[in-house]
Jmol script that loads the backbone (N, CA, C; Angstrom):
load data "model"
ATOM      1  N   MET A   1      15.432  60.312  -1.610  1.00  0.00           N
ATOM      2  CA  MET A   1      16.414  59.626  -2.896  1.00  0.00           C
ATOM      3  C   MET A   1      16.153  60.366  -3.988  1.00  0.00           C
ATOM      4  N   THR A   2      17.102  60.294  -4.628  1.00  0.00           N
ATOM      5  CA  THR A   2      16.438  61.124  -5.890  1.00  0.00           C
ATOM      6  C   THR A   2      17.056  60.077  -6.716  1.00  0.00           C
ATOM      7  N   THR A   3      16.538  61.359  -8.071  1.00  0.00           N
ATOM      8  CA  THR A   3      16.363  59.991  -9.190  1.00  0.00           C
ATOM      9  C   THR A   3      17.245  59.648  -9.952  1.00  0.00           C
ATOM     10  N   LYS A   4      19.160  59.716  -9.114  1.00  0.00           N
ATOM     11  CA  LYS A   4      20.110  59.226  -9.224  1.00  0.00           C
ATOM     12  C   LYS A   4      20.069  57.818  -8.521  1.00  0.00           C
ATOM     13  N   GLY A   5      19.035  58.040  -7.548  1.00  0.00           N
ATOM     14  CA  GLY A   5      19.537  56.979  -6.669  1.00  0.00           C
ATOM     15  C   GLY A   5      20.158  57.225  -5.086  1.00  0.00           C
ATOM     16  N   GLN A   6      20.463  58.629  -5.150  1.00  0.00           N
ATOM     17  CA  GLN A   6      21.420  58.775  -3.965  1.00  0.00           C
ATOM     18  C   GLN A   6      20.202  59.236  -2.900  1.00  0.00           C
ATOM     19  N   ILE A   7      21.107  59.081  -1.444  1.00  0.00           N
ATOM     20  CA  ILE A   7      20.635  59.229  -0.124  1.00  0.00           C
ATOM     21  C   ILE A   7      21.130  60.303   0.644  1.00  0.00           C
ATOM     22  N   VAL A   8      20.484  61.143   1.516  1.00  0.00           N
ATOM     23  CA  VAL A   8      21.151  61.898   2.182  1.00  0.00           C
ATOM     24  C   VAL A   8      21.082  61.490   4.065  1.00  0.00           C
ATOM     25  N   ILE A   9      22.349  61.273   4.466  1.00  0.00           N
ATOM     26  CA  ILE A   9      22.183  61.007   6.210  1.00  0.00           C
ATOM     27  C   ILE A   9      21.845  62.325   6.732  1.00  0.00           C
ATOM     28  N   PRO A  10      21.224  62.745   7.812  1.00  0.00           N
ATOM     29  CA  PRO A  10      20.827  63.603   8.172  1.00  0.00           C
ATOM     30  C   PRO A  10      22.619  63.748   9.080  1.00  0.00           C
ATOM     31  N   LYS A  11      23.059  65.035   8.663  1.00  0.00           N
ATOM     32  CA  LYS A  11      24.170  65.005  10.396  1.00  0.00           C
ATOM     33  C   LYS A  11      24.427  64.588  11.387  1.00  0.00           C
ATOM     34  N   ALA A  12      23.450  64.920  12.259  1.00  0.00           N
ATOM     35  CA  ALA A  12      23.775  64.649  13.606  1.00  0.00           C
ATOM     36  C   ALA A  12      23.570  62.894  13.745  1.00  0.00           C
ATOM     37  N   ILE A  13      23.734  62.062  12.690  1.00  0.00           N
ATOM     38  CA  ILE A  13      23.652  60.364  12.746  1.00  0.00           C
ATOM     39  C   ILE A  13      25.195  60.477  11.969  1.00  0.00           C
ATOM     40  N   ARG A  14      25.528  60.772  10.620  1.00  0.00           N
ATOM     41  CA  ARG A  14      26.740  61.260  10.623  1.00  0.00           C
ATOM     42  C   ARG A  14      27.701  61.370  11.476  1.00  0.00           C
ATOM     43  N   GLN A  15      27.287  62.623  12.360  1.00  0.00           N
ATOM     44  CA  GLN A  15      28.460  62.745  13.585  1.00  0.00           C
ATOM     45  C   GLN A  15      28.457  61.676  14.565  1.00  0.00           C
ATOM     46  N   LYS A  16      27.212  61.499  15.200  1.00  0.00           N
ATOM     47  CA  LYS A  16      26.742  60.132  15.646  1.00  0.00           C
ATOM     48  C   LYS A  16      27.322  58.878  15.056  1.00  0.00           C
ATOM     49  N   TYR A  17      27.391  58.526  14.174  1.00  0.00           N
ATOM     50  CA  TYR A  17      28.242  57.072  13.762  1.00  0.00           C
ATOM     51  C   TYR A  17      29.952  57.195  13.658  1.00  0.00           C
ATOM     52  N   ASN A  18      30.115  59.308  13.558  1.00  0.00           N
ATOM     53  CA  ASN A  18      31.509  58.778  12.413  1.00  0.00           C
ATOM     54  C   ASN A  18      32.048  58.677  10.950  1.00  0.00           C
ATOM     55  N   MET A  19      30.353  59.285  10.583  1.00  0.00           N
ATOM     56  CA  MET A  19      31.007  59.064   8.658  1.00  0.00           C
ATOM     57  C   MET A  19      31.249  59.753   8.358  1.00  0.00           C
ATOM     58  N   LEU A  20      32.559  60.341   8.141  1.00  0.00           N
ATOM     59  CA  LEU A  20      33.100  61.427   6.793  1.00  0.00           C
ATOM     60  C   LEU A  20      33.487  60.940   5.897  1.00  0.00           C
ATOM     61  N   PRO A  21      33.227  62.239   4.753  1.00  0.00           N
ATOM     62  CA  PRO A  21      32.900  62.012   3.646  1.00  0.00           C
ATOM     63  C   PRO A  21      33.877  60.927   2.894  1.00  0.00           C
ATOM     64  N   GLY A  22      33.803  60.199   1.852  1.00  0.00           N
ATOM     65  CA  GLY A  22      34.497  59.466   1.629  1.00  0.00           C
ATOM     66  C   GLY A  22      34.284  57.626   1.994  1.00  0.00           C
ATOM     67  N   VAL A  23      33.902  57.760   3.680  1.00  0.00           N
ATOM     68  CA  VAL A  23      33.456  56.613   4.289  1.00  0.00           C
ATOM     69  C   VAL A  23      33.071  55.509   3.642  1.00  0.00           C
ATOM     70  N   LYS A  24      32.782  54.467   3.063  1.00  0.00           N
ATOM     71  CA  LYS A  24      32.129  53.232   2.356  1.00  0.00           C
ATOM     72  C   LYS A  24      30.593  52.756   2.976  1.00  0.00           C
ATOM     73  N   ILE A  25      30.013  52.679   2.691  1.00  0.00           N
ATOM     74  CA  ILE A  25      28.444  51.731   3.141  1.00  0.00           C
ATOM     75  C   ILE A  25      28.481  50.474   2.910  1.00  0.00           C
ATOM     76  N   VAL A  26      27.755  49.831   3.453  1.00  0.00           N
ATOM     77  CA  VAL A  26      27.446  48.571   3.336  1.00  0.00           C
ATOM     78  C   VAL A  26      25.889  48.639   4.056  1.00  0.00           C
ATOM     79  N   PHE A  27      24.820  48.217   2.704  1.00  0.00           N
ATOM     80  CA  PHE A  27      23.185  48.317   2.956  1.00  0.00           C
ATOM     81  C   PHE A  27      23.140  46.357   3.446  1.00  0.00           C
ATOM     82  N   GLU A  28      22.843  46.112   4.236  1.00  0.00           N
ATOM     83  CA  GLU A  28      23.309  44.996   4.944  1.00  0.00           C
ATOM     84  C   GLU A  28      20.895  44.771   4.924  1.00  0.00           C
ATOM     85  N   GLU A  29      20.746  43.436   4.013  1.00  0.00           N
ATOM     86  CA  GLU A  29      19.249  43.344   3.619  1.00  0.00           C
ATOM     87  C   GLU A  29      18.805  42.530   5.001  1.00  0.00           C
ATOM     88  N   THR A  30      17.925  43.031   6.227  1.00  0.00           N
ATOM     89  CA  THR A  30      16.971  41.910   7.050  1.00  0.00           C
ATOM     90  C   THR A  30      15.557  42.235   7.034  1.00  0.00           C
ATOM     91  N   SER A  31      15.179  41.439   8.052  1.00  0.00           N
ATOM     92  CA  SER A  31      13.675  41.207   7.740  1.00  0.00           C
ATOM     93  C   SER A  31      12.907  42.232   8.388  1.00  0.00           C
ATOM     94  N   MET A  32      13.728  42.801   8.958  1.00  0.00           N
ATOM     95  CA  MET A  32      12.684  44.798   9.596  1.00  0.00           C
ATOM     96  C   MET A  32      13.083  45.982   8.210  1.00  0.00           C
ATOM     97  N   GLY A  33      14.701  45.483   7.466  1.00  0.00           N
ATOM     98  CA  GLY A  33      14.204  45.772   6.128  1.00  0.00           C
ATOM     99  C   GLY A  33      16.041  46.054   5.738  1.00  0.00           C
ATOM    100  N   LEU A  34      16.365  47.659   5.412  1.00  0.00           N
ATOM    101  CA  LEU A  34      17.627  47.812   5.231  1.00  0.00           C
ATOM    102  C   LEU A  34      18.251  48.037   5.960  1.00  0.00           C
ATOM    103  N   VAL A  35      20.095  47.815   6.958  1.00  0.00           N
ATOM    104  CA  VAL A  35      20.544  48.228   7.457  1.00  0.00           C
ATOM    105  C   VAL A  35      21.881  49.280   6.966  1.00  0.00           C
ATOM    106  N   LEU A  36      22.410  50.363   7.364  1.00  0.00           N
ATOM    107  CA  LEU A  36      22.938  50.728   7.127  1.00  0.00           C
ATOM    108  C   LEU A  36      24.375  50.737   7.727  1.00  0.00           C
ATOM    109  N   LYS A  37      25.608  50.351   7.646  1.00  0.00           N
ATOM    110  CA  LYS A  37      26.761  50.133   8.520  1.00  0.00           C
ATOM    111  C   LYS A  37      27.880  51.021   7.849  1.00  0.00           C
ATOM    112  N   PRO A  38      28.835  51.723   8.331  1.00  0.00           N
ATOM    113  CA  PRO A  38      30.009  52.264   7.384  1.00  0.00           C
ATOM    114  C   PRO A  38      31.070  50.929   7.784  1.00  0.00           C
ATOM    115  N   VAL A  39      31.787  50.778   6.778  1.00  0.00           N
ATOM    116  CA  VAL A  39      32.936  50.342   6.459  1.00  0.00           C
ATOM    117  C   VAL A  39      34.213  50.405   6.895  1.00  0.00           C
ATOM    118  N   ASP A  40      34.560  50.336   7.807  1.00  0.00           N
ATOM    119  CA  ASP A  40      35.958  50.694   8.954  1.00  0.00           C
ATOM    120  C   ASP A  40      36.084  49.398   9.359  1.00  0.00           C
ATOM    121  N   ILE A  41      37.773  49.744  10.229  1.00  0.00           N
ATOM    122  CA  ILE A  41      38.483  48.873  10.182  1.00  0.00           C
ATOM    123  C   ILE A  41      37.657  47.586  11.413  1.00  0.00           C
ATOM    124  N   ASP A  42      36.928  48.441  12.410  1.00  0.00           N
ATOM    125  CA  ASP A  42      35.558  47.082  13.156  1.00  0.00           C
ATOM    126  C   ASP A  42      35.139  46.650  12.704  1.00  0.00           C
ATOM    127  N   PHE A  43      34.193  46.144  11.399  1.00  0.00           N
ATOM    128  CA  PHE A  43      33.642  46.364  10.844  1.00  0.00           C
ATOM    129  C   PHE A  43      34.452  45.017   9.746  1.00  0.00           C
ATOM    130  N   ILE A  44      35.885  45.195   9.618  1.00  0.00           N
ATOM    131  CA  ILE A  44      36.419  44.405   8.707  1.00  0.00           C
ATOM    132  C   ILE A  44      36.888  43.075   9.529  1.00  0.00           C
ATOM    133  N   LYS A  45      37.212  43.439  10.914  1.00  0.00           N
ATOM    134  CA  LYS A  45      37.503  42.586  11.885  1.00  0.00           C
ATOM    135  C   LYS A  45      35.946  41.991  12.443  1.00  0.00           C
ATOM    136  N   LYS A  46      34.706  41.949  12.526  1.00  0.00           N
ATOM    137  CA  LYS A  46      33.365  41.343  12.587  1.00  0.00           C
ATOM    138  C   LYS A  46      33.854  40.657  11.898  1.00  0.00           C
ATOM    139  N   SER A  47      33.952  41.065  10.649  1.00  0.00           N
ATOM    140  CA  SER A  47      33.313  40.023   9.200  1.00  0.00           C
ATOM    141  C   SER A  47      34.615  38.547   8.458  1.00  0.00           C
ATOM    142  N   ARG A  48      36.019  38.836   9.732  1.00  0.00           N
ATOM    143  CA  ARG A  48      36.928  38.109   9.367  1.00  0.00           C
ATOM    144  C   ARG A  48      36.478  36.705   9.686  1.00  0.00           C
ATOM    145  N   GLY A  49      37.552  35.911   9.039  1.00  0.00           N
ATOM    146  CA  GLY A  49      36.747  34.412   9.156  1.00  0.00           C
ATOM    147  C   GLY A  49      35.909  34.043   7.888  1.00  0.00           C
ATOM    148  N   ILE A  50      35.183  35.214   7.227  1.00  0.00           N
ATOM    149  CA  ILE A  50      33.926  34.982   6.205  1.00  0.00           C
ATOM    150  C   ILE A  50      34.798  34.299   5.029  1.00  0.00           C
ATOM    151  N   VAL A  51      35.766  34.680   4.439  1.00  0.00           N
ATOM    152  CA  VAL A  51      36.471  34.334   3.553  1.00  0.00           C
ATOM    153  C   VAL A  51      37.334  33.744   4.068  1.00  0.00           C
ATOM    154  N   PRO A  52      37.533  33.007   3.000  1.00  0.00           N
ATOM    155  CA  PRO A  52      39.136  32.361   3.571  1.00  0.00           C
ATOM    156  C   PRO A  52      40.107  32.896   3.013  1.00  0.00           C
ATOM    157  N   LYS A  53      41.187  32.724   3.807  1.00  0.00           N
ATOM    158  CA  LYS A  53      42.403  33.356   3.698  1.00  0.00           C
ATOM    159  C   LYS A  53      43.296  32.583   2.648  1.00  0.00           C
ATOM    160  N   LYS A  54      43.903  33.285   1.988  1.00  0.00           N
ATOM    161  CA  LYS A  54      44.891  32.822   0.806  1.00  0.00           C
ATOM    162  C   LYS A  54      46.137  32.647   1.106  1.00  0.00           C
ATOM    163  N   LYS A  55      47.001  32.014   1.367  1.00  0.00           N
ATOM    164  CA  LYS A  55      48.370  32.002   1.236  1.00  0.00           C
ATOM    165  C   LYS A  55      48.956  33.272   0.171  1.00  0.00           C
ATOM    166  N   GLY A  56      49.737  34.319   1.095  1.00  0.00           N
ATOM    167  CA  GLY A  56      50.181  35.235   0.655  1.00  0.00           C
ATOM    168  C   GLY A  56      49.830  36.030   0.863  1.00  0.00           C
ATOM    169  N   ASP A  57      48.520  36.356   1.395  1.00  0.00           N
ATOM    170  CA  ASP A  57      48.380  37.696   1.738  1.00  0.00           C
ATOM    171  C   ASP A  57      48.338  38.542   2.939  1.00  0.00           C
ATOM    172  N   LYS A  58      48.133  39.565   2.976  1.00  0.00           N
ATOM    173  CA  LYS A  58      48.839  40.700   4.063  1.00  0.00           C
ATOM    174  C   LYS A  58      48.056  40.584   5.375  1.00  0.00           C
ATOM    175  N   PRO A  59      48.726  40.651   6.391  1.00  0.00           N
ATOM    176  CA  PRO A  59      48.104  40.929   7.133  1.00  0.00           C
ATOM    177  C   PRO A  59      46.569  42.479   6.894  1.00  0.00           C
ATOM    178  N   LEU A  60      45.593  42.185   8.098  1.00  0.00           N
ATOM    179  CA  LEU A  60      45.126  43.324   7.573  1.00  0.00           C
ATOM    180  C   LEU A  60      45.373  44.643   8.114  1.00  0.00           C
ATOM    181  N   LYS A  61      45.880  44.398   9.219  1.00  0.00           N
ATOM    182  CA  LYS A  61      46.447  45.998   9.669  1.00  0.00           C
ATOM    183  C   LYS A  61      47.267  46.696   8.249  1.00  0.00           C
ATOM    184  N   VAL A  62      48.138  45.877   7.604  1.00  0.00           N
ATOM    185  CA  VAL A  62      48.998  46.407   6.397  1.00  0.00           C
ATOM    186  C   VAL A  62      48.021  46.379   5.280  1.00  0.00           C
ATOM    187  N   TRP A  63      47.313  45.750   4.552  1.00  0.00           N
ATOM    188  CA  TRP A  63      46.622  45.499   3.468  1.00  0.00           C
ATOM    189  C   TRP A  63      45.436  47.136   3.675  1.00  0.00           C
ATOM    190  N   TRP A  64      44.944  46.968   5.406  1.00  0.00           N
ATOM    191  CA  TRP A  64      44.049  48.344   5.704  1.00  0.00           C
ATOM    192  C   TRP A  64      44.900  49.859   5.007  1.00  0.00           C
ATOM    193  N   LYS A  65      45.997  49.449   5.899  1.00  0.00           N
ATOM    194  CA  LYS A  65      46.652  51.252   5.682  1.00  0.00           C
ATOM    195  C   LYS A  65      47.083  51.150   3.660  1.00  0.00           C
ATOM    196  N   GLU A  66      47.556  50.072   3.310  1.00  0.00           N
ATOM    197  CA  GLU A  66      47.571  50.485   2.258  1.00  0.00           C
ATOM    198  C   GLU A  66      46.542  51.034   1.092  1.00  0.00           C
ATOM    199  N   TYR A  67      45.494  50.098   1.509  1.00  0.00           N
ATOM    200  CA  TYR A  67      44.071  50.812   0.879  1.00  0.00           C
ATOM    201  C   TYR A  67      43.999  52.173   0.975  1.00  0.00           C
ATOM    202  N   LYS A  68      44.000  52.689   2.536  1.00  0.00           N
ATOM    203  CA  LYS A  68      43.682  53.575   2.925  1.00  0.00           C
ATOM    204  C   LYS A  68      44.737  55.041   1.994  1.00  0.00           C
ATOM    205  N   ASP A  69      45.932  54.353   1.960  1.00  0.00           N
ATOM    206  CA  ASP A  69      47.025  55.313   1.575  1.00  0.00           C
ATOM    207  C   ASP A  69      46.900  55.530  -0.049  1.00  0.00           C
ATOM    208  N   GLU A  70      46.252  54.293  -0.930  1.00  0.00           N
ATOM    209  CA  GLU A  70      45.924  54.264  -2.090  1.00  0.00           C
ATOM    210  C   GLU A  70      44.080  55.273  -1.937  1.00  0.00           C
ATOM    211  N   GLU A  71      43.297  55.072  -1.450  1.00  0.00           N
ATOM    212  CA  GLU A  71      42.133  56.231  -1.916  1.00  0.00           C
ATOM    213  C   GLU A  71      43.057  57.181  -1.655  1.00  0.00           C
ATOM    214  N   ILE A  72      43.313  57.883  -0.671  1.00  0.00           N
ATOM    215  CA  ILE A  72      43.877  59.658  -0.125  1.00  0.00           C
ATOM    216  C   ILE A  72      44.238  59.872  -1.504  1.00  0.00           C
ATOM    217  N   ALA A  73      45.505  58.617  -2.060  1.00  0.00           N
ATOM    218  CA  ALA A  73      46.313  59.644  -3.073  1.00  0.00           C
ATOM    219  C   ALA A  73      45.193  59.413  -4.398  1.00  0.00           C
ATOM    220  N   LEU A  74      44.147  58.758  -4.951  1.00  0.00           N
ATOM    221  CA  LEU A  74      42.931  59.227  -5.526  1.00  0.00           C
ATOM    222  C   LEU A  74      42.689  60.311  -5.514  1.00  0.00           C
ATOM    223  N   GLU A  75      42.574  60.288  -4.402  1.00  0.00           N
ATOM    224  CA  GLU A  75      41.220  62.048  -4.195  1.00  0.00           C
ATOM    225  C   GLU A  75      41.996  62.960  -3.994  1.00  0.00           C
ATOM    226  N   GLU A  76      43.741  62.970  -3.920  1.00  0.00           N
ATOM    227  CA  GLU A  76      44.785  63.355  -3.973  1.00  0.00           C
ATOM    228  C   GLU A  76      44.408  64.257  -5.887  1.00  0.00           C
ATOM    229  N   ARG A  77      44.907  63.604  -6.565  1.00  0.00           N
ATOM    230  CA  ARG A  77      45.031  63.257  -7.936  1.00  0.00           C
ATOM    231  C   ARG A  77      43.980  64.542  -8.435  1.00  0.00           C
ATOM    232  N   LYS A  78      42.634  63.778  -8.011  1.00  0.00           N
ATOM    233  CA  LYS A  78      41.560  64.294  -8.493  1.00  0.00           C
ATOM    234  C   LYS A  78      41.331  65.745  -8.150  1.00  0.00           C
ATOM    235  N   ILE A  79      41.690  66.468  -6.929  1.00  0.00           N
ATOM    236  CA  ILE A  79      41.355  67.506  -6.856  1.00  0.00           C
ATOM    237  C   ILE A  79      42.781  68.687  -7.321  1.00  0.00           C
ATOM    238  N   ASN A  80      44.025  67.921  -7.421  1.00  0.00           N
ATOM    239  CA  ASN A  80      45.108  68.060  -8.360  1.00  0.00           C
ATOM    240  C   ASN A  80      44.498  68.692  -9.946  1.00  0.00           C
ATOM    241  N   MET A  81      43.521  67.408 -10.224  1.00  0.00           N
ATOM    242  CA  MET A  81      43.341  67.534 -12.077  1.00  0.00           C
ATOM    243  C   MET A  81      42.461  69.051 -12.217  1.00  0.00           C
ATOM    244  N   LEU A  82      41.158  68.981 -10.327  1.00  0.00           N
ATOM    245  CA  LEU A  82      40.932  69.970 -10.718  1.00  0.00           C
ATOM    246  C   LEU A  82      41.241  71.438 -10.731  1.00  0.00           C
ATOM    247  N   SER A  83      41.799  71.672 -10.304  1.00  0.00           N
ATOM    248  CA  SER A  83      42.964  72.684 -10.048  1.00  0.00           C
ATOM    249  C   SER A  83      43.726  73.154 -11.001  1.00  0.00           C
ATOM    250  N   GLU A  84      44.082  72.475 -11.541  1.00  0.00           N
ATOM    251  CA  GLU A  84      44.922  72.860 -12.889  1.00  0.00           C
ATOM    252  C   GLU A  84      44.383  73.748 -14.041  1.00  0.00           C
ATOM    253  N   PRO A  85      44.989  74.971 -14.764  1.00  0.00           N
ATOM    254  CA  PRO A  85      43.965  75.242 -15.067  1.00  0.00           C
ATOM    255  C   PRO A  85      44.058  74.403 -16.770  1.00  0.00           C
ATOM    256  N   GLN A  86      42.571  74.793 -17.459  1.00  0.00           N
ATOM    257  CA  GLN A  86      42.090  74.180 -18.549  1.00  0.00           C
ATOM    258  C   GLN A  86      42.933  74.324 -19.941  1.00  0.00           C
ATOM    259  N   ILE A  87      43.564  73.349 -21.180  1.00  0.00           N
ATOM    260  CA  ILE A  87      44.369  74.123 -21.577  1.00  0.00           C
ATOM    261  C   ILE A  87      43.513  74.177 -22.971  1.00  0.00           C
ATOM    262  N   PRO A  88      43.323  75.341 -24.076  1.00  0.00           N
ATOM    263  CA  PRO A  88      42.351  75.007 -24.640  1.00  0.00           C
ATOM    264  C   PRO A  88      42.579  74.167 -25.908  1.00  0.00           C
ATOM    265  N   TYR A  89      42.246  73.628 -26.407  1.00  0.00           N
ATOM    266  CA  TYR A  89      42.431  71.797 -27.450  1.00  0.00           C
ATOM    267  C   TYR A  89      42.065  73.078 -28.983  1.00  0.00           C
ATOM    268  N   LYS A  90      43.037  72.853 -29.435  1.00  0.00           N
ATOM    269  CA  LYS A  90      43.137  73.464 -30.868  1.00  0.00           C
ATOM    270  C   LYS A  90      43.372  72.483 -31.826  1.00  0.00           C
ATOM    271  N   LYS A  91      42.512  72.052 -32.627  1.00  0.00           N
ATOM    272  CA  LYS A  91      42.063  71.563 -33.940  1.00  0.00           C
ATOM    273  C   LYS A  91      42.851  72.169 -35.370  1.00  0.00           C
ATOM    274  N   ILE A  92      44.146  71.496 -35.797  1.00  0.00           N
ATOM    275  CA  ILE A  92      44.176  71.327 -36.779  1.00  0.00           C
ATOM    276  C   ILE A  92      44.255  71.048 -37.780  1.00  0.00           C
ATOM    277  N   VAL A  93      43.464  71.989 -38.713  1.00  0.00           N
ATOM    278  CA  VAL A  93      42.710  71.874 -40.325  1.00  0.00           C
ATOM    279  C   VAL A  93      43.318  71.874 -41.485  1.00  0.00           C
ATOM    280  N   LYS A  94      44.093  70.735 -42.085  1.00  0.00           N
ATOM    281  CA  LYS A  94      44.764  71.016 -43.427  1.00  0.00           C
ATOM    282  C   LYS A  94      43.080  71.583 -44.599  1.00  0.00           C
ATOM    283  N   ILE A  95      43.928  73.143 -45.010  1.00  0.00           N
ATOM    284  CA  ILE A  95      42.911  72.969 -46.903  1.00  0.00           C
ATOM    285  C   ILE A  95      43.167  72.276 -47.811  1.00  0.00           C
ATOM    286  N   LYS A  96      43.058  71.040 -48.751  1.00  0.00           N
ATOM    287  CA  LYS A  96      43.318  70.869 -49.902  1.00  0.00           C
ATOM    288  C   LYS A  96      42.780  72.004 -50.823  1.00  0.00           C
ATOM    289  N   ARG A  97      43.828  72.454 -51.238  1.00  0.00           N
ATOM    290  CA  ARG A  97      43.316  73.190 -52.993  1.00  0.00           C
ATOM    291  C   ARG A  97      43.216  72.647 -54.240  1.00  0.00           C
ATOM    292  N   THR A  98      42.440  72.545 -54.863  1.00  0.00           N
ATOM    293  CA  THR A  98      42.254  72.315 -55.882  1.00  0.00           C
ATOM    294  C   THR A  98      42.501  73.473 -57.079  1.00  0.00           C
ATOM    295  N   LYS A  99      42.874  72.821 -58.592  1.00  0.00           N
ATOM    296  CA  LYS A  99      43.312  73.405 -59.175  1.00  0.00           C
ATOM    297  C   LYS A  99      41.911  73.603 -60.597  1.00  0.00           C
TER     298      LYS A  99
END
end "model"
wireframe off; spacefill off
backbone 0.3
color backbone group
């Protein structure tokens, strides 16, 4: 674990459980220790019914697609911001002259 609290999941385990970059992980505390679970559509389906559905909520399939599209758009914006050339900042200072 790093000083920032980050951990590295070995490549073989990431591949086995299809943990791609950007996948959200849930830490579940058990009597045996911590269990890491990727948040995917299967995880959400298994969790169904824990929180009562509110009137007017979108179906899971619709909500999940919108959520993923929004995440992709955010990542693309980050990439575009990094690839844009930096514009130098010039501060204009007016000098007051005294007589």
